[in-house]
C-alpha positions in Angstrom: 0.0 0.0 0.0 1.9 3.1 -1.2 -0.4 5.3 0.9 0.7 3.7 4.2 4.4 3.2 3.9 6.3 2.9 7.2 8.9 5.6 7.8 11.5 5.8 10.6 13.5 8.8 11.6 17.2 8.5 11.7 17.4 10.9 14.6 20.3 9.6 16.7 19.1 11.3 19.9 15.6 9.7 19.5 16.3 6.1 18.5 19.1 4.0 19.8 21.1 1.9 17.4 19.6 -1.2 19.1 16.1 0.1 18.5 16.9 0.5 14.8 18.5 -2.9 14.5 15.3 -4.4 16.1 13.2 -2.6 13.5 15.4 -4.0 10.7 15.3 -7.5 12.1 11.5 -7.3 12.3 11.4 -6.1 8.7 13.7 -9.0 7.7 11.3 -11.5 9.2 8.0 -9.9 7.9 9.1 -8.4 4.6 7.8 -5.1 3.3 9.0 -1.6 2.9 10.7 0.7 5.4 11.7 4.3 4.7 14.5 5.9 6.7 14.8 9.7 6.7 17.0 12.3 8.4 18.0 15.9 7.9 21.7 16.0 8.4 24.5 13.4 8.7 27.5 15.0 10.2 29.6 14.9 13.3 27.8 17.8 14.9 24.3 16.7 13.9 21.2 18.6 14.8 18.3 17.1 16.8 16.9 16.0 13.5 20.1 14.2 12.3 22.7 11.6 13.1 26.4 11.0 13.0 28.1 9.4 10.0 29.0 6.4 12.3 25.3 5.9 13.2 24.2 6.1 9.6 26.9 3.7 8.5 25.9 1.2 11.1 22.3 1.3 9.9 23.4 0.8 6.3 25.7 -2.1 7.3 22.9 -3.8 9.2 20.8 -3.6 6.1 23.6 -5.2 4.1 24.2 -7.9 6.8 20.5 -8.8 6.6 20.5 -8.7 2.8 17.9 -6.0 2.8 17.8 -4.1 -0.5 18.5 -0.4 -0.2 16.8 1.7 -2.8 15.4 5.2 -3.3 11.6 5.4 -3.1 11.5 6.0 -6.9 13.5 2.9 -7.6 11.4 0.8 -5.3 8.2 1.9 -6.9 9.6 1.3 -10.4 10.4 -2.3 -9.4 6.7 -2.9 -8.5 5.6 -2.7 -12.2 
């Protein structure tokens, strides 16, 4: 359902890395889509961002679980 896609903030001060890993593990078991978003990825990130290390750990967890990483556009194009 493209009108009810799950999105999770990559706000380092809001979600622990363990929480994000749990979300990814649940996705791996159940399948589906998950959209991550953030505003800034830099060492001195804002309340709406995260550090490069945090971001890299999330990406690596996706790779470890063999979860495809795509833009929303690419994901939608693969549906047809």
